[in-house]
Structure formats: C-alpha cells, structure tokens
Residue, then its C-alpha position, 0 to 999 in steps of 0.5 A: m109735907k105735914i099736913g093737919l086735916f080738920g073737920d066733919s064726917f067727910g074727913v074721916a076714914k073709918q076701920t070698917d070701910e070697904f075701899s080706901g077713901w080720899f083721905s087714905l089714898l092721900s096718906a100714901h103721899y103725906d104725914i096726915i094727922n086727922h082731927c076729923e069728927c063725925g056729925i060736929g058743927e062748924y064750931k067744933i071744927l073751930e075747937q079742934l083748930r084752936n085745940s091744935d099746934l097749928e105751926q107743926f103743919d106744913h098745910i092745913i085742910i079743913t072740911h066744912t060743915s053745914a050751918t044747920r048742924v046745931h051744937v050740943n055738948h052731949n048728944p045722946i043718940h050716939s052717946e055709945s058710937q065710936y064715930h058719933k059720940n061728939c056730933d051735934i044735931i041735924l034734923a036728918d038724924i032725928e026727923n024719924r026717930t020717936d025717942q024723948f030727945s029726938v022728938a023735942c029736937q023736932q019740935y026745936f026745929k019745927h018752932i024755934f030754929d031760926l035758919d037766917y041766924a044759923i048761917d049768921v053764926h056759922n059765918m061768924i065761927c068761919k070767919e073766926i077760923q079764917s082769922l086763925v089760919n090766916g097767913k098759913s097754907v090751907t085748903h078749904i073743902t065743903h060738900f055742902d051748898y055754901s052759896k050763902l055761907f062764908e066765902f073762904p079764900n080758895i075754897i073747894n066745893f064738891y057739893e054738886f060733885y057729891l049729889e052725883n056720888k054719894g056712898p058708903v065711904m066718907h060719904y062717897n062712892q070709889p070714883g067720888n073718892i078717887h076724883i076728891y083725892q086726885v083733886l086734892l093731890k093736885e092742889l097740894c102738889s101745887k104748894 
C-alpha cells in the first residue's frame, strides 16, 4: 500500500531522532511518501495536498495543526533551520524572544490577533482539505484540542494522549510513538 503523509511536525521524522518514531515504524510495513513540515499551519497543509498527485496514493494520512498558527511567507527566526525553514508563527515560538521580528509578532498576538477569526479561517481551510480528499481513503489525525474546530470524518484525536506522553521524537516519548504506530497500523489494516 502506498501512503501519502501530509501535515505538520507531528509527522516529521528527523535524522537526529534517538529512537524510531511512529512514521519510521509504519514505514517498515508501507511505502510512505512524507510531505510533513515542522511548524506549518493548516494553509500550508492544504498547499501540500494541492501540490501533490493524490491519485498515486492508496491511502492518505493528514496530521492537522492548531488554528493559532499564523501564516507567513517567510519566517526569519528559522530561515537557516533544516526542519523549520517554512514554519509559520505561533505565540509559543516567539513569546520569550527579544529580536525585532519576535517583538512585532508578540504585539500582533497581544493587540491584533482574533481567535474567533483564526478558528473560522482554519475551519474554512479544513473544509477545503476535506473537499480535496473526499472519496479517497483518508485518516485524519491531530494532536491538538479540536473541540471547536472542523469535524473531519473519522478523525483520530491524540490531544489528551499527547499531554501525557510528550517527548523528543515527533513530539512524543517512545511509548507514545509506539501507541500512535499501533493505532494507525490497526486503522490501516482495516482499509
């Protein structure tokens, strides 16, 4: 089975990982083309899907992100980073930094950012993602609180599990990665 994996850093396997993450474990069973990127928002996930030939995949896994990521064309904080060069802005990345760009972003989040608007835009993007993959074999996953966000069919929400299993590989500890691998393997075996 050929699988396309799209989404944010929760799907990124790094060469420096100290143990096998769920992606590497699944790759032992399936041919997986990984399009995931660190720190990207839902709009860039939509663009990943738009720029791929989805017909080549027997199954698609999409790892969805937070509605509070703000899209940017260029993030100077991570421009030299191997893994974060395309990342968007989220408050947690800039709240303790003192460079000019980060201070400007802090002011944006403090005085301009509108959570209701961000949720509405996020949901519209998710609706477009759903229309792109409609009729295809898809598993949607997230590691964020999606209680007020778009309701994908058959989404697997690892948010509560993530809070208890944070770690260095794909944001999880080793038992967390094994659990996600097992959940996704069971899901894929049912296809």
